[in-house]
Biopython code that builds the backbone (N, CA, C, O; Angstrom):
import numpy as np
from Bio.PDB.StructureBuilder import StructureBuilder

atoms = [
    (1, "UNK", "N", (0.845, -1.173, 0.000)),
    (1, "UNK", "CA", (0.000, 0.000, 0.000)),
    (1, "UNK", "C", (0.889, 1.233, 0.000)),
    (1, "UNK", "O", (1.905, 1.271, 0.693)),
    (2, "UNK", "N", (0.506, 2.245, -0.779)),
    (2, "UNK", "CA", (1.223, 3.518, -0.763)),
    (2, "UNK", "C", (0.229, 4.654, -0.930)),
    (2, "UNK", "O", (-0.808, 4.505, -1.577)),
    (3, "UNK", "N", (0.559, 5.776, -0.344)),
    (3, "UNK", "CA", (-0.274, 6.965, -0.484)),
    (3, "UNK", "C", (0.050, 7.618, -1.817)),
    (3, "UNK", "O", (1.214, 7.654, -2.215)),
    (4, "UNK", "N", (-0.953, 8.133, -2.514)),
    (4, "UNK", "CA", (-0.733, 8.692, -3.836)),
    (4, "UNK", "C", (-0.848, 10.203, -3.894)),
    (4, "UNK", "O", (-0.067, 10.849, -4.593)),
    (5, "UNK", "N", (-1.796, 10.778, -3.183)),
    (5, "UNK", "CA", (-1.953, 12.228, -3.212)),
    (5, "UNK", "C", (-2.851, 12.653, -2.061)),
    (5, "UNK", "O", (-3.486, 11.835, -1.396)),
    (6, "UNK", "N", (-2.879, 13.959, -1.853)),
    (6, "UNK", "CA", (-3.763, 14.539, -0.841)),
    (6, "UNK", "C", (-4.536, 15.675, -1.492)),
    (6, "UNK", "O", (-4.017, 16.354, -2.379)),
    (7, "UNK", "N", (-5.746, 15.879, -1.067)),
    (7, "UNK", "CA", (-6.583, 16.946, -1.607)),
    (7, "UNK", "C", (-7.023, 17.837, -0.455)),
    (7, "UNK", "O", (-7.760, 17.396, 0.427)),
    (8, "UNK", "N", (-6.569, 19.100, -0.458)),
    (8, "UNK", "CA", (-7.037, 20.003, 0.595)),
    (8, "UNK", "C", (-8.515, 20.316, 0.409)),
    (8, "UNK", "O", (-9.012, 20.386, -0.715)),
    (9, "UNK", "N", (-9.203, 20.501, 1.520)),
    (9, "UNK", "CA", (-10.607, 20.910, 1.501)),
    (9, "UNK", "C", (-10.691, 22.217, 2.274)),
    (9, "UNK", "O", (-10.559, 22.245, 3.497)),
    (10, "UNK", "N", (-10.916, 23.306, 1.531)),
    (10, "UNK", "CA", (-10.940, 24.648, 2.091)),
    (10, "UNK", "C", (-12.372, 25.171, 2.136)),
    (10, "UNK", "O", (-13.251, 24.647, 1.451)),
    (11, "UNK", "N", (-12.600, 26.190, 2.932)),
    (11, "UNK", "CA", (-13.930, 26.807, 3.028)),
    (11, "UNK", "C", (-14.073, 27.914, 1.991)),
    (11, "UNK", "O", (-13.091, 28.563, 1.631)),
    (12, "UNK", "N", (-15.296, 28.130, 1.511)),
    (12, "UNK", "CA", (-15.572, 29.272, 0.650)),
    (12, "UNK", "C", (-16.834, 29.973, 1.113)),
    (12, "UNK", "O", (-17.680, 29.390, 1.791)),
    (13, "UNK", "N", (-16.943, 31.257, 0.727)),
    (13, "UNK", "CA", (-18.060, 32.084, 1.193)),
    (13, "UNK", "C", (-19.102, 32.364, 0.114)),
    (13, "UNK", "O", (-20.277, 32.538, 0.437)),
    (14, "UNK", "N", (-18.703, 32.414, -1.171)),
    (14, "UNK", "CA", (-19.617, 32.780, -2.245)),
    (14, "UNK", "C", (-19.340, 31.878, -3.445)),
    (14, "UNK", "O", (-18.222, 31.848, -3.959)),
    (15, "UNK", "N", (-20.351, 31.150, -3.887)),
    (15, "UNK", "CA", (-20.185, 30.152, -4.940)),
    (15, "UNK", "C", (-19.679, 30.769, -6.239)),
    (15, "UNK", "O", (-18.641, 30.344, -6.744)),
    (16, "UNK", "N", (-20.368, 31.746, -6.789)),
    (16, "UNK", "CA", (-19.993, 32.308, -8.091)),
    (16, "UNK", "C", (-18.626, 32.977, -8.057)),
    (16, "UNK", "O", (-17.831, 32.807, -8.982)),
    (17, "UNK", "N", (-18.342, 33.738, -6.998)),
    (17, "UNK", "CA", (-17.038, 34.386, -6.892)),
    (17, "UNK", "C", (-15.915, 33.354, -6.804)),
    (17, "UNK", "O", (-14.841, 33.553, -7.371)),
    (18, "UNK", "N", (-16.159, 32.269, -6.104)),
    (18, "UNK", "CA", (-15.145, 31.234, -5.941)),
    (18, "UNK", "C", (-14.921, 30.483, -7.245)),
    (18, "UNK", "O", (-13.778, 30.208, -7.613)),
    (19, "UNK", "N", (-15.998, 30.151, -7.945)),
    (19, "UNK", "CA", (-15.845, 29.504, -9.249)),
    (19, "UNK", "C", (-15.046, 30.391, -10.198)),
    (19, "UNK", "O", (-14.149, 29.911, -10.891)),
    (20, "UNK", "N", (-15.364, 31.668, -10.232)),
    (20, "UNK", "CA", (-14.648, 32.611, -11.104)),
    (20, "UNK", "C", (-13.178, 32.698, -10.706)),
    (20, "UNK", "O", (-12.302, 32.671, -11.571)),
    (21, "UNK", "N", (-12.900, 32.800, -9.413)),
    (21, "UNK", "CA", (-11.521, 32.915, -8.936)),
    (21, "UNK", "C", (-10.684, 31.735, -9.419)),
    (21, "UNK", "O", (-9.631, 31.931, -10.026)),
    (22, "UNK", "N", (-11.140, 30.519, -9.155)),
    (22, "UNK", "CA", (-10.342, 29.344, -9.484)),
    (22, "UNK", "C", (-10.282, 29.096, -10.992)),
    (22, "UNK", "O", (-9.270, 28.608, -11.494)),
    (23, "UNK", "N", (-11.344, 29.423, -11.716)),
    (23, "UNK", "CA", (-11.289, 29.304, -13.179)),
    (23, "UNK", "C", (-10.290, 30.297, -13.764)),
    (23, "UNK", "O", (-9.562, 29.956, -14.696)),
    (24, "UNK", "N", (-10.241, 31.518, -13.233)),
    (24, "UNK", "CA", (-9.256, 32.497, -13.695)),
    (24, "UNK", "C", (-7.833, 32.035, -13.434)),
    (24, "UNK", "O", (-6.909, 32.423, -14.148)),
    (25, "UNK", "N", (-7.656, 31.214, -12.422)),
    (25, "UNK", "CA", (-6.345, 30.669, -12.077)),
    (25, "UNK", "C", (-6.008, 29.427, -12.905)),
    (25, "UNK", "O", (-4.932, 28.849, -12.749)),
    (26, "UNK", "N", (-6.918, 29.021, -13.778)),
    (26, "UNK", "CA", (-6.657, 27.896, -14.674)),
    (26, "UNK", "C", (-7.208, 26.565, -14.218)),
    (26, "UNK", "O", (-6.910, 25.532, -14.818)),
    (27, "UNK", "N", (-8.006, 26.571, -13.166)),
    (27, "UNK", "CA", (-8.609, 25.332, -12.684)),
    (27, "UNK", "C", (-9.924, 25.073, -13.419)),
    (27, "UNK", "O", (-10.676, 26.001, -13.717)),
    (28, "UNK", "N", (-10.184, 23.821, -13.700)),
    (28, "UNK", "CA", (-11.507, 23.405, -14.136)),
    (28, "UNK", "C", (-12.301, 23.125, -12.878)),
    (28, "UNK", "O", (-11.755, 22.621, -11.896)),
    (29, "UNK", "N", (-13.582, 23.445, -12.897)),
    (29, "UNK", "CA", (-14.374, 23.202, -11.692)),
    (29, "UNK", "C", (-15.795, 22.841, -12.056)),
    (29, "UNK", "O", (-16.307, 23.193, -13.119)),
    (30, "UNK", "N", (-16.414, 22.124, -11.133)),
    (30, "UNK", "CA", (-17.824, 21.816, -11.304)),
    (30, "UNK", "C", (-18.641, 22.926, -10.655)),
    (30, "UNK", "O", (-18.201, 23.505, -9.662)),
    (31, "UNK", "N", (-19.785, 23.230, -11.176)),
    (31, "UNK", "CA", (-20.668, 24.196, -10.563)),
    (31, "UNK", "C", (-22.006, 23.578, -10.247)),
    (31, "UNK", "O", (-23.009, 24.276, -10.094)),
    (32, "UNK", "N", (-22.017, 22.263, -10.149)),
    (32, "UNK", "CA", (-23.271, 21.527, -10.023)),
    (32, "UNK", "C", (-23.809, 21.458, -8.605)),
    (32, "UNK", "O", (-25.007, 21.256, -8.406)),
    (33, "UNK", "N", (-22.944, 21.621, -7.625)),
    (33, "UNK", "CA", (-23.375, 21.502, -6.239)),
    (33, "UNK", "C", (-23.240, 22.856, -5.572)),
    (33, "UNK", "O", (-22.184, 23.482, -5.663)),
    (34, "UNK", "N", (-24.257, 23.311, -4.922)),
    (34, "UNK", "CA", (-24.253, 24.632, -4.302)),
    (34, "UNK", "C", (-23.300, 24.723, -3.115)),
    (34, "UNK", "O", (-22.787, 25.801, -2.817)),
    (35, "UNK", "N", (-23.062, 23.624, -2.449)),
    (35, "UNK", "CA", (-22.326, 23.675, -1.189)),
    (35, "UNK", "C", (-20.938, 23.034, -1.243)),
    (35, "UNK", "O", (-20.241, 22.981, -0.230)),
    (36, "UNK", "N", (-20.531, 22.545, -2.427)),
    (36, "UNK", "CA", (-19.242, 21.870, -2.535)),
    (36, "UNK", "C", (-18.703, 22.061, -3.950)),
    (36, "UNK", "O", (-19.416, 21.853, -4.932)),
    (37, "UNK", "N", (-17.432, 22.460, -4.038)),
    (37, "UNK", "CA", (-16.786, 22.684, -5.328)),
    (37, "UNK", "C", (-15.545, 21.811, -5.396)),
    (37, "UNK", "O", (-14.802, 21.704, -4.420)),
    (38, "UNK", "N", (-15.320, 21.189, -6.541)),
    (38, "UNK", "CA", (-14.086, 20.443, -6.788)),
    (38, "UNK", "C", (-13.369, 21.120, -7.950)),
    (38, "UNK", "O", (-13.931, 21.252, -9.037)),
    (39, "UNK", "N", (-12.129, 21.549, -7.721)),
    (39, "UNK", "CA", (-11.334, 22.230, -8.738)),
    (39, "UNK", "C", (-10.117, 21.381, -9.074)),
    (39, "UNK", "O", (-9.537, 20.740, -8.197)),
    (40, "UNK", "N", (-9.731, 21.379, -10.356)),
    (40, "UNK", "CA", (-8.581, 20.582, -10.789)),
    (40, "UNK", "C", (-7.803, 21.360, -11.838)),
    (40, "UNK", "O", (-8.369, 21.934, -12.768)),
    (41, "UNK", "N", (-6.492, 21.362, -11.660)),
    (41, "UNK", "CA", (-5.565, 21.900, -12.660)),
    (41, "UNK", "C", (-4.368, 20.962, -12.694)),
    (41, "UNK", "O", (-3.721, 20.734, -11.671)),
    (42, "UNK", "N", (-4.075, 20.424, -13.864)),
    (42, "UNK", "CA", (-3.009, 19.440, -14.019)),
    (42, "UNK", "C", (-3.265, 18.294, -13.032)),
    (42, "UNK", "O", (-4.331, 17.679, -13.086)),
    (43, "UNK", "N", (-2.328, 17.991, -12.140)),
    (43, "UNK", "CA", (-2.505, 16.887, -11.191)),
    (43, "UNK", "C", (-2.944, 17.370, -9.810)),
    (43, "UNK", "O", (-2.940, 16.594, -8.855)),
    (44, "UNK", "N", (-3.318, 18.637, -9.696)),
    (44, "UNK", "CA", (-3.679, 19.220, -8.403)),
    (44, "UNK", "C", (-5.190, 19.368, -8.298)),
    (44, "UNK", "O", (-5.845, 19.844, -9.225)),
    (45, "UNK", "N", (-5.729, 18.956, -7.170)),
    (45, "UNK", "CA", (-7.144, 19.178, -6.863)),
    (45, "UNK", "C", (-7.251, 20.004, -5.595)),
    (45, "UNK", "O", (-6.483, 19.820, -4.651)),
    (46, "UNK", "N", (-8.202, 20.905, -5.586)),
    (46, "UNK", "CA", (-8.585, 21.633, -4.381)),
    (46, "UNK", "C", (-10.100, 21.534, -4.283)),
    (46, "UNK", "O", (-10.814, 21.867, -5.228)),
    (47, "UNK", "N", (-10.577, 21.080, -3.153)),
    (47, "UNK", "CA", (-12.024, 21.020, -2.902)),
    (47, "UNK", "C", (-12.369, 22.145, -1.933)),
    (47, "UNK", "O", (-11.552, 22.545, -1.104)),
    (48, "UNK", "N", (-13.588, 22.643, -2.055)),
    (48, "UNK", "CA", (-14.040, 23.737, -1.189)),
    (48, "UNK", "C", (-15.470, 23.480, -0.740)),
    (48, "UNK", "O", (-16.294, 22.973, -1.500)),
    (49, "UNK", "N", (-15.749, 23.839, 0.505)),
    (49, "UNK", "CA", (-17.090, 23.668, 1.056)),
    (49, "UNK", "C", (-17.637, 25.025, 1.488)),
    (49, "UNK", "O", (-16.888, 25.881, 1.959)),
    (50, "UNK", "N", (-18.930, 25.216, 1.328)),
    (50, "UNK", "CA", (-19.584, 26.476, 1.663)),
    (50, "UNK", "C", (-19.687, 26.650, 3.168)),
    (50, "UNK", "O", (-20.116, 25.744, 3.882)),
    (51, "UNK", "N", (-19.291, 27.824, 3.641)),
    (51, "UNK", "CA", (-19.457, 28.145, 5.053)),
    (51, "UNK", "C", (-19.936, 29.590, 5.171)),
    (51, "UNK", "O", (-19.831, 30.365, 4.220)),
    (52, "UNK", "N", (-20.449, 29.938, 6.316)),
    (52, "UNK", "CA", (-20.949, 31.292, 6.556)),
    (52, "UNK", "C", (-20.067, 32.081, 7.509)),
    (52, "UNK", "O", (-20.351, 33.245, 7.790)),
    (53, "UNK", "N", (-19.014, 31.475, 8.005)),
    (53, "UNK", "CA", (-18.125, 32.120, 8.967)),
    (53, "UNK", "C", (-16.860, 32.578, 8.254)),
    (53, "UNK", "O", (-16.008, 31.753, 7.924)),
    (54, "UNK", "N", (-16.724, 33.873, 8.011)),
    (54, "UNK", "CA", (-15.580, 34.389, 7.252)),
    (54, "UNK", "C", (-14.242, 34.164, 7.953)),
    (54, "UNK", "O", (-13.195, 34.288, 7.318)),
    (55, "UNK", "N", (-14.249, 33.842, 9.228)),
    (55, "UNK", "CA", (-13.007, 33.573, 9.944)),
    (55, "UNK", "C", (-12.397, 32.225, 9.588)),
    (55, "UNK", "O", (-11.187, 32.038, 9.717)),
    (56, "UNK", "N", (-13.216, 31.294, 9.146)),
    (56, "UNK", "CA", (-12.688, 29.966, 8.819)),
    (56, "UNK", "C", (-11.716, 30.037, 7.643)),
    (56, "UNK", "O", (-10.577, 29.596, 7.795)),
    (57, "UNK", "N", (-12.102, 30.570, 6.476)),
    (57, "UNK", "CA", (-11.118, 30.621, 5.389)),
    (57, "UNK", "C", (-9.931, 31.536, 5.685)),
    (57, "UNK", "O", (-8.845, 31.327, 5.144)),
    (58, "UNK", "N", (-10.118, 32.525, 6.516)),
    (58, "UNK", "CA", (-9.006, 33.409, 6.860)),
    (58, "UNK", "C", (-7.959, 32.705, 7.719)),
    (58, "UNK", "O", (-6.872, 33.239, 7.940)),
    (59, "UNK", "N", (-8.283, 31.513, 8.201)),
    (59, "UNK", "CA", (-7.367, 30.765, 9.057)),
    (59, "UNK", "C", (-6.995, 29.406, 8.478)),
    (59, "UNK", "O", (-6.516, 28.532, 9.201)),
    (60, "UNK", "N", (-7.214, 29.221, 7.175)),
    (60, "UNK", "CA", (-6.866, 27.949, 6.545)),
    (60, "UNK", "C", (-6.129, 28.193, 5.232)),
    (60, "UNK", "O", (-6.116, 29.306, 4.707)),
    (61, "UNK", "N", (-5.530, 27.152, 4.723)),
    (61, "UNK", "CA", (-4.815, 27.244, 3.464)),
    (61, "UNK", "C", (-4.189, 25.922, 3.108)),
    (61, "UNK", "O", (-4.460, 24.897, 3.734)),
    (62, "UNK", "N", (-3.337, 25.955, 2.081)),
    (62, "UNK", "CA", (-2.654, 24.742, 1.665)),
    (62, "UNK", "C", (-1.348, 25.095, 0.963)),
    (62, "UNK", "O", (-1.097, 26.256, 0.640)),
    (63, "UNK", "N", (-0.529, 24.089, 0.735)),
    (63, "UNK", "CA", (0.760, 24.238, 0.064)),
    (63, "UNK", "C", (0.728, 23.362, -1.179)),
    (63, "UNK", "O", (0.409, 22.175, -1.104)),
    (64, "UNK", "N", (1.062, 23.960, -2.335)),
    (64, "UNK", "CA", (1.038, 23.249, -3.608)),
    (64, "UNK", "C", (2.436, 23.292, -4.213)),
    (64, "UNK", "O", (2.994, 24.372, -4.407)),
    (65, "UNK", "N", (2.999, 22.139, -4.508)),
    (65, "UNK", "CA", (4.307, 22.071, -5.168)),
    (65, "UNK", "C", (4.092, 22.145, -6.681)),
    (65, "UNK", "O", (3.201, 21.493, -7.226)),
    (66, "UNK", "N", (4.920, 22.947, -7.344)),
    (66, "UNK", "CA", (4.738, 23.206, -8.771)),
    (66, "UNK", "C", (6.065, 23.127, -9.522)),
    (66, "UNK", "O", (7.137, 23.091, -8.917)),
    (67, "UNK", "N", (5.973, 23.100, -10.840)),
    (67, "UNK", "CA", (7.092, 23.309, -11.753)),
    (67, "UNK", "C", (6.883, 24.667, -12.404)),
    (67, "UNK", "O", (5.760, 25.170, -12.432)),
    (68, "UNK", "N", (7.938, 25.266, -12.925)),
    (68, "UNK", "CA", (7.835, 26.554, -13.616)),
    (68, "UNK", "C", (7.160, 27.612, -12.748)),
    (68, "UNK", "O", (6.212, 28.270, -13.177)),
    (69, "UNK", "N", (7.654, 27.764, -11.538)),
    (69, "UNK", "CA", (7.023, 28.665, -10.583)),
    (69, "UNK", "C", (7.005, 30.116, -11.074)),
    (69, "UNK", "O", (6.086, 30.868, -10.746)),
    (70, "UNK", "N", (8.013, 30.512, -11.855)),
    (70, "UNK", "CA", (8.052, 31.889, -12.334)),
    (70, "UNK", "C", (6.859, 32.201, -13.237)),
    (70, "UNK", "O", (6.296, 33.293, -13.166)),
    (71, "UNK", "N", (6.471, 31.242, -14.089)),
    (71, "UNK", "CA", (5.314, 31.447, -14.969)),
    (71, "UNK", "C", (4.028, 31.593, -14.156)),
    (71, "UNK", "O", (3.211, 32.474, -14.426)),
    (72, "UNK", "N", (3.856, 30.729, -13.166)),
    (72, "UNK", "CA", (2.664, 30.803, -12.321)),
    (72, "UNK", "C", (2.649, 32.103, -11.528)),
    (72, "UNK", "O", (1.597, 32.719, -11.358)),
    (73, "UNK", "N", (3.810, 32.518, -11.046)),
    (73, "UNK", "CA", (3.906, 33.769, -10.305)),
    (73, "UNK", "C", (3.474, 34.947, -11.176)),
    (73, "UNK", "O", (2.730, 35.816, -10.722)),
    (74, "UNK", "N", (3.936, 34.976, -12.414)),
    (74, "UNK", "CA", (3.546, 36.062, -13.332)),
    (74, "UNK", "C", (2.039, 36.048, -13.571)),
    (74, "UNK", "O", (1.410, 37.104, -13.632)),
    (75, "UNK", "N", (1.459, 34.858, -13.708)),
    (75, "UNK", "CA", (0.009, 34.757, -13.888)),
    (75, "UNK", "C", (-0.718, 35.326, -12.673)),
    (75, "UNK", "O", (-1.682, 36.076, -12.822)),
    (76, "UNK", "N", (-0.264, 34.975, -11.481)),
    (76, "UNK", "CA", (-0.915, 35.451, -10.255)),
    (76, "UNK", "C", (-0.712, 36.948, -10.061)),
    (76, "UNK", "O", (-1.606, 37.634, -9.565)),
    (77, "UNK", "N", (0.454, 37.462, -10.447)),
    (77, "UNK", "CA", (0.670, 38.913, -10.397)),
    (77, "UNK", "C", (-0.320, 39.629, -11.304)),
    (77, "UNK", "O", (-0.892, 40.650, -10.923)),
    (78, "UNK", "N", (-0.524, 39.093, -12.507)),
    (78, "UNK", "CA", (-1.448, 39.734, -13.451)),
    (78, "UNK", "C", (-2.893, 39.700, -12.946)),
    (78, "UNK", "O", (-3.697, 40.562, -13.300)),
    (79, "UNK", "N", (-3.221, 38.695, -12.112)),
    (79, "UNK", "CA", (-4.564, 38.602, -11.518)),
    (79, "UNK", "C", (-4.665, 39.410, -10.219)),
    (79, "UNK", "O", (-5.738, 39.513, -9.625)),
    (80, "UNK", "N", (-3.534, 39.983, -9.786)),
    (80, "UNK", "CA", (-3.489, 40.793, -8.567)),
    (80, "UNK", "C", (-3.932, 40.001, -7.330)),
    (80, "UNK", "O", (-4.699, 40.496, -6.503)),
    (81, "UNK", "N", (-3.432, 38.758, -7.220)),
    (81, "UNK", "CA", (-3.831, 37.908, -6.096)),
    (81, "UNK", "C", (-2.647, 37.475, -5.239)),
    (81, "UNK", "O", (-2.815, 36.693, -4.304)),
    (82, "UNK", "N", (-1.440, 37.981, -5.549)),
    (82, "UNK", "CA", (-0.283, 37.635, -4.728)),
    (82, "UNK", "C", (-0.427, 38.321, -3.373)),
    (82, "UNK", "O", (-0.713, 39.516, -3.295)),
    (83, "UNK", "N", (-0.225, 37.550, -2.312)),
    (83, "UNK", "CA", (-0.308, 38.092, -0.953)),
    (83, "UNK", "C", (0.747, 39.182, -0.795)),
    (83, "UNK", "O", (1.871, 39.018, -1.270)),
    (84, "UNK", "N", (0.406, 40.307, -0.131)),
    (84, "UNK", "CA", (1.383, 41.395, 0.037)),
    (84, "UNK", "C", (2.692, 40.959, 0.694)),
    (84, "UNK", "O", (3.747, 41.525, 0.406)),
    (85, "UNK", "N", (2.632, 39.968, 1.564)),
    (85, "UNK", "CA", (3.837, 39.447, 2.216)),
    (85, "UNK", "C", (4.291, 38.128, 1.608)),
    (85, "UNK", "O", (5.090, 37.410, 2.210)),
    (86, "UNK", "N", (3.791, 37.803, 0.423)),
    (86, "UNK", "CA", (4.076, 36.505, -0.174)),
    (86, "UNK", "C", (4.741, 36.573, -1.526)),
    (86, "UNK", "O", (4.467, 35.735, -2.385)),
    (87, "UNK", "N", (5.602, 37.540, -1.741)),
    (87, "UNK", "CA", (6.309, 37.663, -3.020)),
    (87, "UNK", "C", (7.198, 36.447, -3.264)),
    (87, "UNK", "O", (7.590, 35.754, -2.325)),
    (88, "UNK", "N", (7.506, 36.199, -4.518)),
    (88, "UNK", "CA", (8.355, 35.072, -4.895)),
    (88, "UNK", "C", (9.754, 35.244, -4.311)),
    (88, "UNK", "O", (10.414, 36.260, -4.531)),
    (89, "UNK", "N", (10.196, 34.227, -3.559)),
    (89, "UNK", "CA", (11.535, 34.279, -2.986)),
    (89, "UNK", "C", (12.001, 32.883, -2.611)),
    (89, "UNK", "O", (11.203, 31.956, -2.470)),
    (90, "UNK", "N", (13.313, 32.756, -2.452)),
    (90, "UNK", "CA", (13.901, 31.504, -1.998)),
    (90, "UNK", "C", (13.808, 31.442, -0.478)),
    (90, "UNK", "O", (14.159, 32.392, 0.222)),
    (91, "UNK", "N", (13.334, 30.317, 0.011)),
    (91, "UNK", "CA", (13.142, 30.127, 1.445)),
    (91, "UNK", "C", (14.247, 29.240, 2.015)),
    (91, "UNK", "O", (14.866, 28.470, 1.280)),
    (92, "UNK", "N", (14.497, 29.344, 3.325)),
    (92, "UNK", "CA", (15.556, 28.537, 3.954)),
    (92, "UNK", "C", (15.301, 27.031, 3.876)),
    (92, "UNK", "O", (16.233, 26.244, 4.042)),
    (93, "UNK", "N", (14.072, 26.623, 3.629)),
    (93, "UNK", "CA", (13.758, 25.190, 3.554)),
    (93, "UNK", "C", (13.904, 24.675, 2.121)),
    (93, "UNK", "O", (13.292, 23.676, 1.742)),
    (94, "UNK", "N", (14.741, 25.388, 1.315)),
    (94, "UNK", "CA", (15.087, 24.971, -0.045)),
    (94, "UNK", "C", (13.899, 24.928, -0.998)),
    (94, "UNK", "O", (13.820, 24.071, -1.878)),
    (95, "UNK", "N", (12.983, 25.862, -0.809)),
    (95, "UNK", "CA", (11.868, 26.015, -1.738)),
    (95, "UNK", "C", (11.852, 27.454, -2.239)),
    (95, "UNK", "O", (12.089, 28.392, -1.478)),
    (96, "UNK", "N", (11.572, 27.613, -3.512)),
    (96, "UNK", "CA", (11.300, 28.920, -4.094)),
    (96, "UNK", "C", (9.789, 29.021, -4.068)),
    (96, "UNK", "O", (9.115, 28.186, -4.671)),
    (97, "UNK", "N", (9.234, 30.014, -3.391)),
    (97, "UNK", "CA", (7.779, 30.020, -3.203)),
    (97, "UNK", "C", (7.202, 31.423, -3.172)),
    (97, "UNK", "O", (7.906, 32.415, -2.987)),
    (98, "UNK", "N", (5.868, 31.462, -3.363)),
    (98, "UNK", "CA", (5.081, 32.670, -3.182)),
    (98, "UNK", "C", (3.713, 32.259, -2.676)),
    (98, "UNK", "O", (3.373, 31.076, -2.664)),
    (99, "UNK", "N", (2.930, 33.246, -2.259)),
    (99, "UNK", "CA", (1.620, 32.955, -1.663)),
    (99, "UNK", "C", (0.547, 33.840, -2.276)),
    (99, "UNK", "O", (0.799, 34.982, -2.663)),
    (100, "UNK", "N", (-0.650, 33.287, -2.354)),
    (100, "UNK", "CA", (-1.813, 34.056, -2.800)),
    (100, "UNK", "C", (-2.921, 33.918, -1.765)),
    (100, "UNK", "O", (-2.893, 33.026, -0.917)),
    (101, "UNK", "N", (-3.889, 34.809, -1.849)),
    (101, "UNK", "CA", (-5.129, 34.678, -1.100)),
    (101, "UNK", "C", (-6.250, 34.470, -2.099)),
    (101, "UNK", "O", (-6.339, 35.190, -3.094)),
    (102, "UNK", "N", (-7.110, 33.486, -1.843)),
    (102, "UNK", "CA", (-8.259, 33.339, -2.732)),
    (102, "UNK", "C", (-9.333, 34.336, -2.324)),
    (102, "UNK", "O", (-9.154, 35.093, -1.370)),
    (103, "UNK", "N", (-10.430, 34.338, -3.034)),
    (103, "UNK", "CA", (-11.490, 35.328, -2.810)),
    (103, "UNK", "C", (-12.140, 35.217, -1.437)),
    (103, "UNK", "O", (-12.775, 36.168, -0.982)),
    (104, "UNK", "N", (-11.997, 34.085, -0.775)),
    (104, "UNK", "CA", (-12.572, 33.909, 0.565)),
    (104, "UNK", "C", (-11.569, 34.179, 1.672)),
    (104, "UNK", "O", (-11.950, 34.313, 2.835)),
    (105, "UNK", "N", (-10.286, 34.262, 1.321)),
    (105, "UNK", "CA", (-9.250, 34.522, 2.316)),
    (105, "UNK", "C", (-8.343, 33.346, 2.621)),
    (105, "UNK", "O", (-7.438, 33.476, 3.445)),
    (106, "UNK", "N", (-8.555, 32.185, 1.976)),
    (106, "UNK", "CA", (-7.650, 31.050, 2.144)),
    (106, "UNK", "C", (-6.285, 31.419, 1.571)),
    (106, "UNK", "O", (-6.203, 32.012, 0.495)),
    (107, "UNK", "N", (-5.230, 31.076, 2.275)),
    (107, "UNK", "CA", (-3.889, 31.299, 1.740)),
    (107, "UNK", "C", (-3.425, 30.029, 1.031)),
    (107, "UNK", "O", (-3.588, 28.919, 1.538)),
    (108, "UNK", "N", (-2.849, 30.218, -0.139)),
    (108, "UNK", "CA", (-2.293, 29.094, -0.889)),
    (108, "UNK", "C", (-0.842, 29.435, -1.185)),
    (108, "UNK", "O", (-0.543, 30.437, -1.836)),
    (109, "UNK", "N", (0.054, 28.585, -0.696)),
    (109, "UNK", "CA", (1.482, 28.738, -0.952)),
    (109, "UNK", "C", (1.831, 27.844, -2.131)),
    (109, "UNK", "O", (1.441, 26.677, -2.168)),
    (110, "UNK", "N", (2.567, 28.390, -3.099)),
    (110, "UNK", "CA", (3.074, 27.608, -4.221)),
    (110, "UNK", "C", (4.583, 27.537, -4.070)),
    (110, "UNK", "O", (5.235, 28.558, -3.850)),
    (111, "UNK", "N", (5.146, 26.332, -4.189)),
    (111, "UNK", "CA", (6.577, 26.178, -4.018)),
    (111, "UNK", "C", (7.192, 25.209, -5.012)),
    (111, "UNK", "O", (6.568, 24.242, -5.448)),
    (112, "UNK", "N", (8.443, 25.504, -5.355)),
    (112, "UNK", "CA", (9.223, 24.628, -6.236)),
    (112, "UNK", "C", (10.561, 24.376, -5.561)),
    (112, "UNK", "O", (11.198, 25.321, -5.097)),
    (113, "UNK", "N", (11.004, 23.118, -5.495)),
    (113, "UNK", "CA", (12.287, 22.836, -4.877)),
    (113, "UNK", "C", (13.418, 23.599, -5.565)),
    (113, "UNK", "O", (13.448, 23.730, -6.789)),
    (114, "UNK", "N", (14.343, 24.098, -4.748)),
    (114, "UNK", "CA", (15.538, 24.750, -5.278)),
    (114, "UNK", "C", (16.548, 23.657, -5.583)),
    (114, "UNK", "O", (16.897, 22.864, -4.708)),
    (115, "UNK", "N", (17.006, 23.615, -6.798)),
    (115, "UNK", "CA", (17.959, 22.568, -7.219)),
    (115, "UNK", "C", (19.368, 22.962, -6.869)),
    (115, "UNK", "O", (20.305, 22.212, -7.143)),
]
sb = StructureBuilder()
sb.init_structure("model")
sb.init_model(0)
sb.init_chain("A")
sb.init_seg("    ")
for serial, (resi, resn, name, xyz) in enumerate(atoms, 1):
    if name == "N":
        sb.init_residue(resn, " ", resi, " ")
    sb.init_atom(name, np.array(xyz, "f"), 0.0, 1.0, " ", f" {name:<3s}", serial, name[0])
structure = sb.get_structure()
């Protein structure tokens, strides 16, 4: 037996705004369920559940490992979603990373190993 992947499940506050946010970021998503969204881009999935407490997404997030981080960073800069304290930089844990906030306030860190 081996583990293959993990899927974060984050909270969202507004269905249409959340669908638009993740689609603009290049994710495909279903819009069929009012209270649950599944988003996929390449091999990454992010699931989101509807909540009414804005503090929940402001206190949750996930870390996504990527290739070609500079291209993704430029895309996020153009969407104006890079966290003010999350600019692209090399971290002491040997990752080149940056952070974004989604429309509900979830933080998503994107990182690529430094070779």
